[in-house]
N, C-alpha and C positions, 0 to 999 in steps of 0.2 A: 449711168457708169462714170466711174472717173478715174482716166488715166493719168499718173502720178507726174509723171514728167512734165508733160503739157499741160497740166494744171500749173506746173512751177513756172513755165513758159507765159502762159496767160499773167499770173504775176509779174513777171518781169517786164512783159510788154505794158502793164496797167500801169506800173510804177516806175520803173527805171527809165521809161523814154516818154513819159507821160508829159512832160513839158516840152518836149521838141518833136512831136509829131509832124512831119511835114504837111499834111491836110490844113496846120494850123499856122503856117509860116504865110505872111502878108507880102503883098508886092509881087510884080511881073517879072518872069525870066526864070531861068534854070535855079535850083537850090538842092541843097541834098546833103548827105552825113556818111561817114563810114564810123564803124566802132568795133571794139572787141570785146566780149564779155567773158570773163573766167569766173567761176564760183565751184561750191563745195555742196554737196547734199548728204545729211544725215536723218537716220529716222528708225522708226521700229513701227513693224507691220508684215502683213503675209502677201500683200498685195503687188508691191513694188517688183516689177518685172525687169527693171534695169539695173538694180544693185541689191536686190532682196534675196532672200534664202531660196536656194533652187527646191530644196528637199525637204518638207515636212511629215511628221510621221502620224500627227493628229491635228485635227481641226480645233482643238480646245487647248493647244501647247500654248506657251508664252511666245508673243510676237518676238522675230529674231529682229536684230539690230543690223544696220546696212548703211554703207557711206560708197559714196562715189562722187567724181570730179567732171567738170564739164569746161568746155572752152568752144566758143563759135564765134564768127564773124557777124556782124549786125549792119546792112546796106541800107540806104534810104534815097530816094531820088523823085524829083519833081516837078513841073513845070507849070507856070501859072500864066494865063492869058491876060491879056488887057479888060476882057470881059468879066474878072473874078474866079474865072473856071480854074482850077486845078487837078492836073493829072498827077498820080504819084504813084510810085510803087514802093514796098516795104520788102526787102530781100531777107528776112530771117532765115538763115539757112536750115534749121531744124524744126520750125512749126511751119514750112511752107511758104511765108511770106504772104504778101496780099497787092493788089492793084485797086485802085479806087479814082473817083472825080468826086469833088467837091465844090460849091458854091458858096462865095462868102456874099450875103446879104449887107446892104447899106448900114443897119444897125448892127453889124459885126456877127450876127448869127451866121454859123457855117453849117450847111445840108451835106451830109456825106454818103456815099454808098460804095461800097467795096466786096470785093470776091478773093478767093486763095489764087495766089499766083501759081501755084500749085497743087492740084486734087492728087488724092492719093498718099499724101506725105504720111510717112509711117509713124505711128507711135508704138509702142509694145505693151501686150499684156501677157499675161500667163495662158496658154490655151485650155488649160483645166486647172482652176487656181486649186481645187479642191482635191487634186489629186495627193495622196498620202503613200509614203513609203518606197517613193521613186522619186526621182527627178522630173521636177515639172518643166515643160518646154515653151519657149517663147513662141510668139505669134504675134502679128501685124493687125496693128487698128489703123484704118483708113479713112481719111475723110472723102466723102463721095461726092458732098455738094456741101456748100455753105454761101451765105450771104450776109452782109451786114449794112444797117442803117444806123446813122446817127446825125444828130442836132446839138451843136456845141455852141457854147457861151450864147445862148439864147436870151435875146433883144438886149446884149452887152452883158449880162450878169454874170458869165461864168457857168452858169448852170448848163446842165447837160442831159439829154438822153438818148439812148442807144437799143438796137434791136438786133441779134443775131439770130441766123438759123443754122444749125449742123445737122448732117446727114453722115453717121459713123456707122462703119461695118467692120466686122471682126473676122480676118481671113481665117477659115477652115476652124470655126470655133467649137472647140469640144469640149467646153464647158459642163461640168456634171457628169460625163460618161463613164467615168470612173467608178461612178456611184449605181451601177444600172442592177446592182442586185438588191439596192436600197431603194432606188426611186423607178418610178415606171416613166415610160417615155415621154408621156404627157407631161409630167414632171420636170422632166431632164429639160424638154422645151421651154418650159417655164424661166430657167435660167439663162436662157441666150441672151445675149448682150448687145446686137446691132440697134441703134437707137436715132431718133429723130428729137431734136432739142431746139426750145424757143428760150432765149435769154433775155431778158430786158433789164439794163443797167440805168439808173439815174442818179445824179448829184445835184445839190442845193447850191446857191451862189454861196461863197465864202462870207462868214462873218468876220470882220475885222475888230480883235480883241484889243490891238495894240498897233502902235508903228511895226509893220512888217510882220505880225503876228496873226494868224489866221486859223479859222476852225470851219471844216468842211464836214457835210453830212451827205451820206449815199445809201443806196439800197439795190438790192437786184431781186430778179424773180427768174427762176428756171423751169421750165415744164419739160421733163424727157417723157417721151414714149418708146418703150424698147419692145423690141421682137419679145423677147420673154417678159412676161408681164409682171413678174416679181422684180426686177431692175426698173420699172416705171416709177419716177417719182416727181415730187413738188418739192423745191428748194426755195427758201426765202432768207435772205441776211440784209443786216445794216451795218454800216460802217461810220466811224468818225477819224479825221485827219486832222492832225494838229500840225501847220506848217508855219517855219520862220526864215524869213529872208534879212539876211546880214551881209554888207559887203558883197563879195564874190561866193558868199556860200547860201545855199538854202538847205535846210532841215527839217524833216518830218517824223513824225509819229503816227502810225495807224492802229486802230483796232476794229474789228469787224466780229459779228456773231450772227448765226444763224441754225436753222434746222434743214432737214432734209426728212419728208415723210414719204414712203414706199407704199403704193396701192395695193399689194398684195402679199399674202401671206407666202413665205419663204418656204417652199415643201421639205428643203434639207433642214432647217432648225425648226420648224414649226412654228414660227410667230413672223409678224409684218415687221420689216425693220425701218426703224427711226434711227437718224445720226444727228447728232449736234455738232456743229462746225465754229471755228475759233480760228482767230488768225491776229498776230501782233508783230508788225513790221516797223521798221526805223531805219532813216537811211540819211544821206548826206551826199550833196554836190557841190564840187567844187570847181568854179567857171574860171576859165584863163589861168590855168595851172602853170607855174613857173613860166607866168607871162606869154603862154602861147596863146594867140588869139583864136578866135573860133574855136574853142575846145574844152572839154570838162572830164572831169575824173569822178565817178560816183561809187557810192558805197552802199550795200543794202544789207539787212538782216532780216531774215523773216521765220517764224514761227508758226507752225500751221498744225490742228489738231483735229482730228475726226474721230469724236467719239459715240459707238454706236452701242445698241440695246444688245446686238449681237456681237460678242467680242472678236470675233474673227475679223470684222471689219473695220476695227481699231486702229488707227495710223495716226503717227507722232511724225512731223518732218521739219529738220531745221535748214535753213539757206543760208549761205554765206554765199555774196556776188559782188564782183566789183567790174567795174567797166569803164571805156576810154573812147570818147565820141570826138572826132573831129567835122566841122559843119563848113561847107562853101557855097 
């Protein structure tokens, strides 16, 4: 399953702050950052429980347009010991943040292990997304367990690979219960959304195209085993990023594409779901704005599309976000 706002936060975490993660900072002692993120989301689809349409009359109707804004602080803090071990905390208030430990090898390879700072952090989904003719109610999606491992800057090449495990539960999940005259209890159970996911992400060393211009390639693999077999899937994606550094500016453009194949026939739509996934992003970072030392301004635009063979799951999302960070 996919929770839209959590998905957006993951994009923010991987792009907006990728160049300043505390686990990558060298030197002993304390280091940290505080920041503020503000943004706006707009899109079309039936599954967004944050700004989406509460009431739908049919599972075949045209997806509704929605939009909403958000603002939240971001805090990072770390301490590096003389033996190159770093303890760090990422205090993102909406995604629960995380705590971790990393070790820097002599060849600049960094090994990290992290866990959520706050388990049980809520995302939100529709209690029964298939309910028609009445207002749909929201319910919480909770992270019950998670752990991440990563190896960054492998042998000093800037290549990386990471693995994340996530155990997600849905509070009072009533998915499909409004269809009890159409589906059997066994078929309704196949729609349950609690899941355990294994995610692997890797990036290749940058290719230098010219002075300050770099091309970076990457790939990801996700395997999700859901309580309801209908929501179990395997997803693969590849991405390319073009990055340019000039003066106090860092500019990037990224494109990614992939697919998600589900492993069982959806009893409601009588077919096996398959999604085609795409994302385009661009952004700019301005270091030392207004001659303020140890700070930056960031702006990012993201367009994400999920095109499914079952139209009910089609989603288009546009994201505009800006951030300010101060480092100490």
